[in-house]
C-alpha positions as CSV (number, residue, x, y, z in Angstrom):
1,X,26.1,13.7,-12.6
2,X,22.8,13.8,-10.7
3,X,23.8,16.5,-7.9
4,X,25.5,19.0,-10.8
5,X,21.4,18.4,-12.5
6,X,20.1,19.3,-9.0
7,X,22.4,22.5,-8.6
8,X,22.1,23.6,-12.1
9,X,18.5,23.1,-12.9
10,X,15.3,25.2,-11.9
11,X,14.1,23.9,-9.8
12,X,10.5,23.6,-10.7
13,X,12.5,21.2,-13.6
14,X,13.9,19.3,-10.2
15,X,10.6,18.4,-9.1
16,X,8.6,18.1,-12.4
17,X,10.7,15.3,-13.3
18,X,10.1,13.7,-9.3
19,X,6.8,14.4,-9.4
20,X,6.4,13.1,-12.9
21,X,8.2,9.8,-12.1
22,X,5.8,9.4,-8.9
23,X,2.8,11.0,-10.3
24,X,0.2,7.8,-10.9
25,X,2.1,6.4,-7.8
26,X,-1.6,4.7,-6.1
27,X,-1.3,5.0,-2.5
28,X,-1.1,2.2,-0.2
29,X,-0.4,1.5,3.3
30,X,2.9,3.4,4.5
31,X,6.4,1.7,3.5
32,X,8.8,1.1,6.2
33,X,12.3,3.6,5.9
34,X,15.3,2.2,4.8
35,X,16.6,0.3,7.4
36,X,19.5,1.8,8.9
37,X,23.2,-0.1,9.1
38,X,24.1,1.2,12.1
39,X,26.6,4.3,10.3
40,X,26.1,8.2,10.5
41,X,22.9,9.1,9.7
42,X,22.2,13.6,9.3
43,X,20.8,16.3,12.0
44,X,16.6,16.1,11.0
45,X,16.4,18.1,8.4
46,X,12.6,20.0,7.3
47,X,12.1,18.5,3.5
48,X,12.6,21.8,2.0
49,X,16.0,22.6,3.6
50,X,17.3,18.6,2.4
51,X,17.1,19.8,-0.8
52,X,18.9,22.7,-1.0
53,X,21.3,21.2,0.6
54,X,21.2,18.3,-2.1
55,X,20.5,21.2,-4.9
56,X,23.4,23.2,-3.8
57,X,26.3,19.7,-2.9
58,X,29.2,20.1,-4.6
59,X,29.7,17.8,-7.8
60,X,31.5,15.0,-7.7
61,X,34.0,14.0,-10.5
62,X,32.5,10.6,-10.7
63,X,30.3,7.8,-9.1
64,X,32.1,4.2,-8.2
65,X,30.0,1.6,-6.2
66,X,28.5,-2.2,-5.5
67,X,24.9,-2.3,-6.5
68,X,22.2,-4.5,-4.9
69,X,19.8,-4.9,-7.4
70,X,16.0,-6.4,-6.2
71,X,14.0,-7.4,-9.2
72,X,10.1,-8.9,-7.7
73,X,8.5,-8.0,-10.9
74,X,7.6,-11.6,-13.1
75,X,6.3,-14.2,-11.0
76,X,9.2,-16.7,-9.7
77,X,7.3,-19.4,-11.7
78,X,7.1,-17.2,-14.9
79,X,10.7,-17.5,-14.0
80,X,13.6,-20.1,-16.1
81,X,17.3,-20.1,-15.4
82,X,19.6,-17.2,-14.0
83,X,19.6,-13.6,-15.6
84,X,19.7,-11.1,-13.1
85,X,18.1,-8.5,-14.9
86,X,14.6,-10.6,-14.6
87,X,15.7,-12.1,-10.9
88,X,18.1,-9.3,-9.6
89,X,21.5,-9.8,-7.8
90,X,24.9,-7.8,-7.6
91,X,27.5,-5.5,-9.7
92,X,29.3,-2.3,-10.2
93,X,28.4,0.7,-11.0
94,X,30.5,3.8,-12.9
95,X,29.2,7.8,-13.6
96,X,31.0,10.2,-15.2
97,X,31.1,13.7,-13.8
98,X,29.6,14.3,-17.7
99,X,26.6,12.2,-17.1
100,X,28.0,8.7,-18.5
101,X,27.3,5.8,-17.4
102,X,27.7,2.1,-16.8
103,X,26.2,-1.1,-14.3
104,X,27.0,-4.3,-15.2
105,X,25.5,-7.5,-13.0
106,X,27.1,-10.4,-11.8
107,X,25.9,-12.9,-13.4
108,X,28.0,-16.8,-11.8
109,X,25.8,-19.2,-13.2
110,X,24.5,-17.7,-17.2
111,X,26.0,-16.7,-20.0
112,X,27.7,-14.0,-19.5
113,X,27.1,-10.6,-17.9
114,X,24.3,-9.0,-18.2
115,X,25.8,-4.5,-19.4
116,X,23.7,-1.0,-19.2
117,X,26.1,2.0,-21.2
118,X,24.9,5.4,-21.8
119,X,26.9,7.4,-23.0
120,X,27.0,11.2,-24.3
121,X,24.9,10.5,-27.9
122,X,24.0,6.8,-27.5
123,X,23.0,3.7,-25.4
124,X,23.2,-0.5,-25.2
125,X,21.5,-2.8,-23.3
126,X,23.4,-6.8,-23.0
127,X,21.0,-9.5,-22.3
128,X,23.7,-12.6,-22.4
129,X,20.9,-15.2,-21.4
130,X,18.6,-13.6,-24.3
131,X,22.2,-13.6,-26.5
132,X,20.3,-10.4,-26.9
133,X,21.6,-6.8,-27.6
134,X,19.5,-3.3,-27.0
135,X,20.2,-0.1,-28.2
136,X,19.6,3.3,-29.6
137,X,20.6,6.7,-29.6
138,X,19.8,9.2,-27.3
139,X,17.6,12.6,-29.0
140,X,19.5,15.7,-28.8
141,X,17.2,18.4,-26.4
142,X,16.8,21.5,-26.9
143,X,19.5,23.6,-25.5
144,X,21.7,20.8,-24.9
145,X,24.0,22.2,-28.0
146,X,26.6,23.6,-24.9
147,X,26.4,27.4,-26.3
148,X,26.7,29.2,-23.8
149,X,26.4,29.1,-19.6
150,X,23.5,28.0,-17.7
151,X,22.7,31.3,-15.4
152,X,19.8,29.4,-13.3
153,X,20.5,29.9,-9.6
154,X,19.7,28.5,-6.5
155,X,16.5,28.2,-5.0
156,X,15.8,29.1,-1.8
157,X,14.7,27.2,1.4
158,X,11.3,29.0,1.0
159,X,10.6,28.7,-2.7
160,X,11.6,24.8,-2.5
161,X,8.8,24.6,0.2
162,X,6.4,26.9,-2.2
163,X,7.0,24.1,-4.9
164,X,6.2,21.5,-2.3
165,X,3.3,22.7,-1.4
166,X,2.0,22.0,-5.2
167,X,2.7,19.2,-4.7
168,X,1.1,18.2,-1.9
169,X,-1.7,18.4,-3.5
170,X,-0.8,15.6,-5.3
171,X,1.3,13.2,-3.8
172,X,1.7,12.1,0.2
173,X,5.5,12.9,0.9
174,X,7.2,11.5,4.4
175,X,10.0,14.5,4.7
176,X,13.8,14.1,4.6
177,X,13.9,11.6,7.2
178,X,17.7,10.7,8.4
179,X,18.5,7.7,7.6
180,X,21.9,5.6,6.6
181,X,22.3,3.9,2.5
182,X,26.0,2.0,3.0
183,X,27.6,3.6,5.4
184,X,27.0,7.4,4.0
185,X,24.3,9.4,6.0
186,X,21.8,9.6,4.1
187,X,17.9,11.7,3.9
188,X,15.5,9.5,2.9
189,X,11.5,10.3,1.1
190,X,8.8,7.8,1.0
191,X,5.9,9.6,-1.7
192,X,3.0,8.5,-2.7
193,X,-0.1,9.6,-4.9
194,X,-3.4,10.7,-3.4
195,X,-5.2,8.9,-6.5
196,X,-5.1,5.8,-7.3
197,X,-2.9,4.2,-9.7
198,X,-3.9,1.0,-10.3
199,X,-0.9,-2.2,-9.0
200,X,1.1,1.2,-8.2
201,X,2.0,1.8,-4.6
202,X,4.6,4.3,-3.0
203,X,8.6,5.1,-4.5
204,X,11.4,5.6,-2.1
205,X,14.5,7.5,-2.6
206,X,17.8,8.1,-0.7
207,X,20.5,11.4,-1.1
208,X,23.8,10.7,0.6
209,X,23.0,13.9,2.6
210,X,25.8,15.7,1.6
211,X,26.6,16.0,-1.9
212,X,23.5,14.8,-2.6
213,X,23.6,11.8,-5.0
214,X,21.1,9.3,-5.1
215,X,22.2,5.6,-3.3
216,X,18.7,3.7,-2.8
217,X,15.6,3.7,-5.4
218,X,12.7,1.4,-4.8
219,X,9.0,0.7,-6.3
220,X,6.6,-1.3,-3.7
221,X,2.9,-2.4,-5.0
222,X,0.3,-1.2,-3.5
223,X,0.1,-2.4,-0.1
224,X,3.1,-5.1,0.0
225,X,6.6,-4.0,1.9
226,X,8.7,-6.0,-0.2
227,X,9.8,-4.0,-2.7
228,X,9.1,-4.4,-6.3
229,X,12.2,-3.0,-7.6
230,X,15.1,-1.5,-5.8
231,X,18.8,-0.5,-6.2
232,X,21.2,0.0,-3.5
233,X,24.7,1.4,-3.7
234,X,27.5,0.4,-1.3
235,X,30.6,0.8,-1.2
236,X,30.6,4.4,-2.6
237,X,33.5,6.1,-3.9
238,X,33.6,9.5,-5.7
239,X,36.3,9.8,-7.9
240,X,37.0,10.3,-11.6
241,X,36.6,7.9,-13.9
242,X,38.1,6.7,-17.0
243,X,36.8,6.8,-20.1
244,X,37.9,4.0,-21.3
245,X,34.9,2.2,-18.5
246,X,32.5,3.8,-21.3
247,X,34.2,3.3,-24.8
248,X,33.8,-0.3,-24.3
249,X,32.6,-2.2,-27.7
250,X,29.4,-4.5,-28.3
251,X,30.1,-7.8,-27.5
252,X,30.1,-9.6,-30.8
253,X,27.9,-12.8,-31.7
254,X,24.7,-11.8,-30.4
255,X,20.9,-10.8,-32.1
256,X,21.3,-6.6,-32.7
257,X,17.9,-5.3,-31.8
258,X,17.7,-1.1,-32.6
259,X,15.4,0.6,-30.9
260,X,14.4,4.1,-32.3
261,X,13.3,6.7,-30.9
262,X,11.3,9.5,-32.8
263,X,12.3,13.3,-31.7
264,X,8.5,13.7,-29.8
265,X,9.8,10.6,-27.8
266,X,7.2,7.9,-29.1
267,X,8.9,4.7,-30.7
268,X,9.1,5.1,-34.3
269,X,10.8,3.8,-37.4
270,X,11.1,6.3,-38.7
271,X,10.8,11.1,-39.4
272,X,7.5,10.6,-41.5
273,X,5.2,12.8,-41.7
274,X,1.3,12.7,-41.4
275,X,-1.2,14.7,-43.4
276,X,-0.5,18.7,-44.2
277,X,2.6,18.4,-43.0
278,X,2.3,17.3,-39.8
279,X,3.6,14.6,-37.1
280,X,1.8,11.6,-36.9
281,X,1.5,11.6,-33.7
282,X,-0.1,15.3,-33.8
283,X,-2.9,14.1,-35.1
284,X,-6.0,13.4,-32.8
285,X,-9.4,12.0,-32.1
286,X,-10.9,8.9,-33.0
287,X,-12.9,10.2,-36.1
288,X,-9.3,12.3,-37.9
289,X,-7.6,9.1,-36.5
290,X,-9.7,6.3,-38.6
291,X,-9.2,8.5,-41.4
292,X,-5.5,7.1,-41.4
293,X,-5.5,3.6,-41.2
294,X,-5.1,0.6,-43.2
295,X,-7.9,-0.7,-40.7
296,X,-11.1,-0.3,-38.6
297,X,-10.6,1.6,-35.1
298,X,-11.4,-0.5,-32.2
299,X,-12.2,2.8,-30.3
300,X,-15.6,2.5,-27.4
301,X,-16.3,5.1,-25.6
302,X,-15.9,2.7,-22.5
303,X,-13.2,-0.1,-21.6
304,X,-13.2,-1.9,-18.4
305,X,-16.1,0.8,-17.1
306,X,-13.3,3.5,-17.9
307,X,-13.6,6.3,-19.9
308,X,-11.9,6.6,-23.3
309,X,-9.4,9.8,-22.8
310,X,-7.5,10.1,-26.0
311,X,-7.2,8.9,-29.2
312,X,-4.0,9.2,-30.9
313,X,-2.7,8.2,-34.5
314,X,1.0,6.4,-34.5
315,X,3.8,6.5,-36.9
316,X,5.1,3.5,-37.5
317,X,7.3,3.8,-40.5
318,X,5.7,3.0,-44.1
319,X,2.1,2.2,-42.1
320,X,0.0,3.8,-38.8
321,X,-1.3,2.3,-35.5
322,X,-3.0,3.6,-33.3
323,X,-3.0,4.4,-29.4
324,X,-5.8,4.2,-27.3
325,X,-6.1,4.8,-24.0
326,X,-9.1,5.5,-20.9
327,X,-9.3,6.5,-17.6
328,X,-6.1,8.7,-15.9
329,X,-2.4,8.2,-16.1
330,X,-1.0,4.7,-14.7
331,X,-4.2,4.0,-13.3
332,X,-5.7,3.2,-17.0
333,X,-5.6,1.2,-19.7
334,X,-3.8,1.9,-23.1
335,X,-4.3,-0.3,-26.4
336,X,-2.0,0.0,-29.2
337,X,-3.9,-1.1,-32.1
338,X,-1.1,-2.0,-35.3
339,X,-2.1,-4.0,-38.8
340,X,-0.7,-7.7,-38.7
341,X,1.9,-8.4,-39.9
342,X,4.2,-11.1,-40.3
343,X,6.7,-8.6,-37.7
344,X,3.6,-7.8,-35.4
345,X,1.9,-10.8,-34.7
346,X,5.6,-12.4,-33.8
347,X,5.1,-13.3,-30.5
348,X,6.7,-12.2,-27.7
349,X,9.8,-14.2,-27.4
350,X,11.7,-13.3,-23.9
351,X,13.3,-16.3,-23.2
352,X,15.8,-18.2,-25.3
353,X,16.3,-22.2,-25.0
354,X,14.9,-25.3,-23.8
355,X,15.3,-28.0,-20.6
356,X,17.2,-27.2,-18.5
357,X,19.5,-24.5,-20.6
358,X,15.9,-22.5,-21.0
359,X,16.2,-19.0,-19.7
360,X,13.8,-15.7,-19.2
361,X,10.2,-16.1,-18.7
362,X,7.7,-18.5,-20.3
363,X,4.7,-16.3,-21.2
364,X,1.1,-18.4,-21.1
365,X,-1.2,-18.1,-23.7
366,X,-4.6,-16.4,-23.7
367,X,-7.7,-16.4,-25.4
368,X,-9.7,-13.3,-26.8
369,X,-13.0,-13.3,-28.4
370,X,-11.6,-17.0,-29.5
371,X,-8.2,-15.2,-30.8
372,X,-5.3,-16.6,-29.0
373,X,-2.7,-14.2,-27.6
374,X,0.0,-13.8,-25.4
375,X,-0.6,-12.4,-21.1
376,X,2.9,-10.9,-19.2
377,X,1.2,-11.0,-16.0
378,X,4.3,-8.8,-13.5
379,X,3.4,-7.0,-9.8
380,X,2.5,-3.5,-11.6
381,X,0.8,-4.4,-14.2
382,X,-0.7,-6.6,-17.5
383,X,0.6,-7.0,-20.7
384,X,-2.1,-8.6,-23.4
385,X,-1.2,-9.1,-27.1
386,X,-3.5,-10.3,-29.7
387,X,-4.3,-10.5,-33.0
388,X,-7.3,-10.7,-34.6
389,X,-9.1,-10.4,-38.9
390,X,-5.7,-7.9,-39.7
391,X,-4.9,-6.2,-36.4
392,X,-3.0,-6.9,-33.6
393,X,-3.9,-5.1,-30.6
394,X,-1.5,-4.6,-27.2
395,X,-3.5,-3.5,-24.4
396,X,-0.9,-2.5,-21.4
397,X,-2.4,-1.7,-18.3
398,X,-1.5,-1.2,-14.1
399,X,-4.4,-3.6,-13.0
400,X,-5.2,-7.4,-12.2
401,X,-5.0,-9.7,-15.5
402,X,-9.0,-10.1,-14.9
403,X,-9.5,-7.5,-15.7
404,X,-6.7,-6.7,-18.1
405,X,-8.5,-9.1,-20.1
406,X,-11.7,-8.0,-19.8
407,X,-10.8,-4.4,-21.9
408,X,-8.6,-6.6,-24.2
409,X,-12.4,-8.4,-25.2
410,X,-13.9,-5.2,-25.3
411,X,-11.6,-4.5,-28.0
């Protein structure tokens, strides 16, 4: 449970998670705080005191709530058909006291309802419009063996304030603003970094003032007042959730895509190690990485005006690739390079069907130095993928398409 985690985790870890979620969100105009619906609001408190109250809250037995999901990430002209995962919509969420999660979005005009299920050791996402199930395992976390009991103590208000003061060097925090979300008294905080982070603007979070449970989350594009992504809970019930709600079988018939994660958290097809027994992801530096590649590494000193920051070797199973980053945080550019193959040259297939029955995203083509590729332009960034010679490049940036294209052309 979220508030159980907040109560037991060290405050430094709690605030590190909060900071990590928004570390690269760029500055922008102030975002209007969550509108109230005329329900009860909690008394005014300093942010440190409001966080302390959430950390001290008694763990709830479980959560069942209706949800409203907003998704303005993809421009409407690129969307085909209706898909709650892409268009947004309504649904329901269940969370158990031991951390299991299930989200169901309603799709009245489509082939089925999208599902997201997270169990103790695995997860899966079902997108019926693409007739695809994405699934994977959850890597074991250090110290998560279940042996022994946590001895972390509840931090004082003064300790929390000290941590907030440290965060304030990098983030602008609105303070705990009394509000109500779905009829529950909440505190809402708006967070924006002091340094630019590309197209990302601000993050807004509202939590139950007395139970410490998040009830609203929103991400905004720089300078915009309408959220790009938002999830709001209403009709919230704090009650035990039967295990059967999470132990549901994968849908039969759809294509299944297995998403593997290496222990380090990087996508990987295997646990292969690099030279001298090191994992491939531990090999860094342009020269060191280049020696392990079957193709010529493209890592210019600058790209689209941004200085090169790092070069890392990627373990792709039977072959190696490279990750080259430019600039800092999400205001920078990431380039993934891998040997061209039938698999890597596949187009970004984000749609299914045709004509009146088409669903998903219609991706425009883009020409990079004479090579044909695909471009995914979103409200928070751009992805360009193309193959040139024997190398497939994927450029990711929280920047406008023109800048991402200039970066691709600079490789």
